[in-house]
N, C-alpha and C positions, 0 to 999 in steps of 0.2 A: 713148366718153369723149372729152370735148373737150380740146384743148391746154392750157386753163387749168386744168381739173381735174387733168390729169396733173402739172402743174408744181406745183399745191397739194399733191397727194398725195406727190410727191417730196420736197418741202420738209418735209412732216410726217414722212416716213420718216427723213429726216436728223436732224431734231431728235430724234426718239425714239432714234435710234441714239447720238447724242451723249450723251444722257442716261443711256442704258444704260451706256455705255462709262465715263463719268466719274462717275456717282452711283450710287445704289441703286434705280434704277426697275427693275421686273421686265422681263426680256427678252421675256415674252410679250407686252409691250405693242407690241412690234414687228409684231405682226399677222402672223406666218408669216415674217418676215426671217430670225429665228434659229429654226431648227427642231430643233436638238439639244435634249434633254430632260436633266433632271438634272444630274448631275456633269459631263457632257460639255459641256453648255450653259454651265455656270458656269466651267470651265476656258477656253472660247472667250471669255466676257466678260471674264475676267480677263487673258488674253492680249491682247486688244483694249485694255483699259485701260492695260497696261503699255507697249503700242506707242504709245498716245495720249500717255502722259507722256513717253516718249523722243522722239516727234516735237515736243512742245510745247518740251522742253528745246533740241533742236537748232535749232528756228526762232528761239527767243529768243536763243540763244547767238550765232547768225548777225548778229541785229540789235543785240544789246546786249554786245559783247565786252568793254567797259570795264566794265560793271556786274558780269559774270561774274568778270572778273579781280579786282575788288575784294571781291566776296563769297566767293569760291572755290566750287569746283564743287558740292560738297555743299548749301551754302546756296542757290546759284543754281537747283539741280535743284528744291529745296522751292518756291522762288519761281516756277518755270515751272509746276510743278504747280497751284499756287494760281491762276495766272493763267489757265490753262486751265479750271479749275473755275468761276472767276468770270466768264469770257467766252470760250467757246469759239469757234472761227473759224466764220464763216458762209459762207465761200467755200473753194474748194479750194487756192488759192495761198497757203500758209502764209508766204511771204515779205512779205505784206500784213498779217499778223496781228501783234498786239502793242503798238499804239498805246496801249492802256490801261495799260501797266506803270508809266510814271512816275506816274501818279495813285494806283495801288495802293501805290507806295513811300511816297507822301505821307501816305496814310490809315492804313496798316498800322502800328501802334506798334513791332512787332517790328524794323522796319528804321530806326527813328528815331535809333539811335545813329550812324548815317551821314547826317547831314543834308544833305550834298551830293549823295546818290544820285539823288533825283528829277531834279535839273537834269543831272547826268551822263547819266542815262538819256535826258533829252530831247535831249542832244547826240548821243548814240549814235543815236537814232531820225532825227535831222536828217542824219547822215551815211549811215545806212542808206538814207534816202529820196533822197539826192542821187546815190547810185550807181545808183539805179534810174531815176532821172527822165531824160526824153528832152530833149537840149539843143537849143536853136535854132541855125539857122545864123546866124553873125554878120553883120550888115548893115553892111560897112564904108563903103559909100556914105553912109549915114545920118549919119555923122559930121559932113558938111558942114553939116548943120542947125545945128550950135553956132555957126557964122559966119553964119549967114543969119537967125536968130531971137533974140529976147530970151529970158533964162531963164524967164520966166513964161509963154512960149508953147511950152515944150519939156517933154518927159518922157522920163527915161532908163530903158529897160526892161532889168532884169537877166535873166541866164540863168536857166531854171527851176531848176537844181540848186542855185542860191545861195540859202542860208538864214543867219537870224541868231538866235542865242540868247543871251539876256543873263541873268546869274546873280549873286547875291550872293556865290557861292562860286568858287573859281579853277578853273573847269571846263576851261578850255584847258590850263592847266598839269598838271591831272590826267590829261586825255586825251592829251596829248603823252607824258606818263611812262609810259602804258600801251601806246603805239603806237610804239616805237622810241626815244624819248627817255631814259627809264629814270632821270630826274633826280627821284627821290622826296624828295631834300633840298629841292629847289625847291617841292614840294607842301607838304611840312611848313611851310616858311617863309611860303608864300603862306597856308596856313590858320591859322597863328598869328597873322598880320597881319589876318586876316578880309578878304582883298582879293577883291573880286568882279571878274568878267572878262566881256567881251562876245566870243563865239565867232562867227567867220564861216565857214560851210562852204561850200565850192565845189569845183570837180572839175577834175582835170587828167587829161585822157584819161578813163578810166573810174574813177579812183581818187579818192575824196574827199579833201580836204586841209582842215584845221582851223587858222585863224590867229586872234591875238587882235586886237582892235580898240581904238583909243584911243576916248575918249568922243565926241569931235567926229566921227569917221569912222562910229562906231555910229549917231549921230543921223542923218547924213547918209544911210546906207545904209537905215535903217529907214524914213526918209521915201520912199526910191525904192520900197521893198518895198510901202509903202502907197500906191503910185501918185500921190505928190504930184508937183507941178510941180518943175523944176529949181530955180526960184527959191525955192519953198517949202523945198525941201531944203536949200538952202544957207543960209537963214535959220535953220533949226533946227540946223544944223551950227555955227554961230557964226562970228564975224569971223576967227578964227585958223584956220579950215579951209582948206586949199590944194587948191582944185578941180583945177588942172592936174596937180599931183603924184599926186592920186587917179586921174585920168583915165589917166595913163601907166601906173599900177600896175593898174588894171582892165582895161586892154587887154593887158597882159603876162600877167596871170592868168586872161584869159577870162571875166571877171565880167559884161561887158557884152553884151546882145543887139542892141540898137539905140537910136538916138535918133529920136524922132518929134514931129512938130509937134502942138500941142494946139488944138483948135477953142476959139474966144473963149468960148463957153458953158460949156466944160469947165475953164476956168482957175480952179480952185478953190484955196483956200490949203492 
């Protein structure tokens, strides 16, 4: 048997196993993987299904703690089982599984009484990703480029853990209330005013942090994340944006990776 045949056979075995564990496919489809017969086999399959459900709940609880806190453990367990059935993991690392949950919350009508849940879930996933991302070494020497080149010839690279989530709901206020702030009066007030928020996710050490951004800073940082030149980012931020104050804050909080010159042919808006 060739190496490619072995890989395909193992992939098929895993697919059949997951189908047996989470659905009602017959265990005999595994082609001998499950050799127990009758009641013994059924008990084994039920045990595997229960273990898979528990694994799904643990994995999603680690990635979506705010969603779990808002829904409660029983509702969240139901959601985790549905997420596993809809899209079982395709790799062994469960920490990488669960990106489809926000879309599920948007499309499943049973969760629509919490209209802010999908965006709260997206923020949770951004925090989860930030805590796993490998940060670059900050290139302090590259800051001299700011004095040597015009803004249209420069690009500011942010650290890989930095992410931006914009919502029509007060997702930062909600997140902070569930992660040490406990200011649920502020959540109720923000929701009553239908206040949207832009959340910046960054990391201090290995712990992700969430801060709210004003509109100008949000536009500026979105432009940087989209790999725009510094000139284009400043234009998008608007005349009231204070770049020097932003730079000091970015250096203090570790947002910036490096400043790099942009070749003339790459100086796109």
